[in-house]
Every structure is written in structure tokens, then in C-alpha cells.
VOMAR-463563 format. One record per residue (C-alpha): x, y, z. Coordinates in pm, whole numbers, plus 50000, padded with zeros to 5 digits. Example, Ala and Ser with C-alpha at 12.3 -4.5 7.8 and 13.67 -1.06 7.14 Angstrom:
REM VOMAR-463563
512304955050780
513674989450714
//
This chain:
REM VOMAR-463563
441641893760416
442491858560527
445951843260513
447271833160173
446791796860079
449221774659889
448951771859510
446471746059381
448811719959233
446101702059035
444891735158893
448441744358790
448861711158609
445591714458419
446311750858331
449551741358155
448001711157986
444711726557868
445271764057877
442621768658146
441501754658480
438811760658740
439211768359109
435731758559234
433641775059505
435941803859592
432971825859684
429991815559893
426451821159757
426131851459986
429391866059854
428271860159494
425071879959557
427101908359712
429421908859409
426461910759170
425021940259362
428391957859362
428651952658988
425231967958925
426281998159133
429582000758946
427802000758609
425482028758725
428422048758860
430322044658531
427402057958329
426942086758574
430572096458511
430052095758135
431712062058075
429412041057854
428882004757951
427471993457615
430141994157344
428891986056995
432431983056858
433151954257096
429711938857141
427301944456850
423651945356951
423881963357283
423231932757499
426531933357688
427301955557986
430991962858039
432501979958342
436171989758364
438621997158647
436701976958905
439211983259183
438152019959175
434502011159241
434301989859554
436451974159824
434881940859732
436591941259392
439911951359546
439651921059774
439011897959478
442101910959297
444341897959576
442131869559698
444171845059910
442591814559745
443561826359396
446611849459396
449161822959509
448211801159213
448541830858977
452011837759117
452921801059073
451921803358707
453461836258591
455821846858872
455951866959193
456511899459002
452931898058875
450881929958833
447161936058782
447021949758428
443261954758420
440091944258603
436851945758407
433381930458394
431261917458108
427621908858168
426011890857874
422251895857874
419921871857689
420311878357318
423921890157340
426271882857052
429961875057031
433101896256989
436151890656769
438401861256861
441701871557020
444381862057269
445091886057552
448881883557547
448891898857199
447271930457342
450241939157564
453301926357374
454331919857013
454811885056871
456431860956913
455121850057252
457721824157357
456711824257725
453581828157930
453621863758059
449861869358098
446691852658224
443131860058339
441291850958656
437631850158552
435221853458844
431871836858770
428951855458926
426411832258761
426511795758664
428301798058331
427731774458039
427271773657663
423601783557675
424081816357863
427201828257685
430221812857854
433581823157711
434501801557412
438091790257353
440111771957088
441601740457247
445371738757220
445761774857109
447691783957426
450641767257253
450581792756967
453521816956972
452621838856672
449681850556460
450851827756176
449781797256378
446211809456423
443631792956191
441911815155936
438731813356145
439661804956504
435951801456591
435971767756413
436491741156676
435921763856975
434361749957294
432751766957594
434011770057948
431681757358219
431811766958586
429421773258872
428761807059033
431491815259283
434171796759089
437231812058922
438391801858574
442111806958518
442771813358148
446161812557975
447121845657813
447841828957478
444551809857466
442461822157173
438911829457283
435791850357236
432661858957429
429841834057388
426331841557265
423741842157541
421031820857381
419021816257701
415581831157753
416171846958092
419651839258231
422231866958270
425921858058267
428181881458463
431931875558457
434741896058612
438061895158425
441171901958635
444031903658383
447481897158533
450821901258358
454511899158433
455711931058597
457831943558306
454801947758080
452971980858067
449531976558232
446391982258028
444992005158300
446692035558450
445642028758809
447182061758923
444482079958726
441542056058755
441612050159132
440752081359336
443432092259584
441202085459883
440622049759761
444342044359696
445042052760059
442802024160172
444361997159951
446491970160108
450281971260052
450061940259833
447341955059613
449311987459574
452151966959431
449761947559206
448411980659071
451871996259024
451102022459290
454262015259489
457672009559333
458332013358963
459341985758726
461941965558917
460801931758791
463771920158583
466411946158661
469911941858802
469751969559061
470791946659346
473441927759152
476771921059324
479131944259138
482101934559358
482741901759182
//
């Protein structure tokens, strides 16, 4: 793992203004191909363990392939979760106490449909959502656009702080992300979005979703159970903290307060 870079100031500014921003060309074409191969292997391993990768309740029609707990599958995914070109910007956006709540993949095959609109912050904390405590880093393993099922989002919805502010049909007025393979889309945790329909004839669209939250929030994944012990031993110290495999919840406590005053 290379040395951490500084946060991308222009990306930070756009993230707050628009609810999303792109860090371009994080992965080389060779690295993108390696990530696609690792994802295919992870999907096969999940099915072999009895974990289905096609979930009708989420993705009607059976044209989406979902893989969960990516850190448990390959060192490559562990490296992405703490990538030095991305993690400093995430920390600049939601704080140094950040944890990796989940890391999943969604490959939309031609003919795939769309899931229910939602915002991710609502999945880990009740309303209201007065602050930004969550966000996604979306790794694009294919060129991603409206035709092949790019994530669709409701502009301005990252400003919503409760369900009452959400339109009756948030799909109305949605637009599609666009980014090249190897880029990372940073998405605000309050941004209302849904998966896009892959209307192409022959273009897959594989995205990896690394979901980060403030450290006081319970993670969506129990990494203690999902990552085998022998894999945990190989993780970097920073990734162990990101996956809550080190200290407990010390994010906002007063344990080190000066009680002598």
C-alpha cells in the first residue's frame, strides 16, 4: 500500500455542493481487469457457501449479481477499502473516526431493472439526519452511464433531513451518475438514489459499494463473523480499525477527558 495522499479539495467542494463527486482514474486498466476477475471469483465463492447472489426482493428479474462482505474474499478488496487515493478524502468528509460499515458489489447485466429508491443514512440511524454521518465510495469496474445502468440520484436530496421532505415518487427528476472504469464516485449518505436499468445490449456494469459511517454507528456487517480468522490476521492495522476489529466504540466518548479541572 502506497503512502496516503492529501484529500482532494475540489472533490470535497463538489461533494458538499452536489451530494456526489468523482475521483477519476484511481485504478489503472490492468487493476480494473484484476478487480473484475476477483469479483467473479467472489460471486462463485459466495454461491458455493450457500449465499445467493441473485436476490429477487432487491432486484426483480434476476439480472443483478450481488456479493457481500468483499473484504473476506480477496486482499484486493481489502486494499480498496483503505486506498490511499480515496480514504483521506473520506476522512475529510465524515471524520477520522470513520468505519467501514459494509462493502458489497452489484453487477447489473443487460436487461436488469431498478430497486426501490432510498438513502443509505436512513438504514443505519433514525430520522432526523441533521449531519452527514455516512457516505459511499463507489468503485467503477466498467464505464458507467445511463445506458448500462448507472446509479440514479435525485439532485439536491442530500439536503433532506427527514422522510417528510422526500417527494412522493423520488424517481421523478432523477439523473444518472457517469464515470469511467477505474474511477471512484463518492456519494453522500443522504442522497436519495436507486440502481439504474441496464438497457444496453451487451454491456455489464459492475460497481463496488464501500459504505463508510461515523464510528458511533453500528456497522451493517459483523466483520468479526464474516472475515475468517486467518484473513483477519493478514489485515493492516488501519483496516482492522475500519472494520471494528481492534478497539471498541471510542469515537465520541470522554474516556481521556481531564477530570482534574
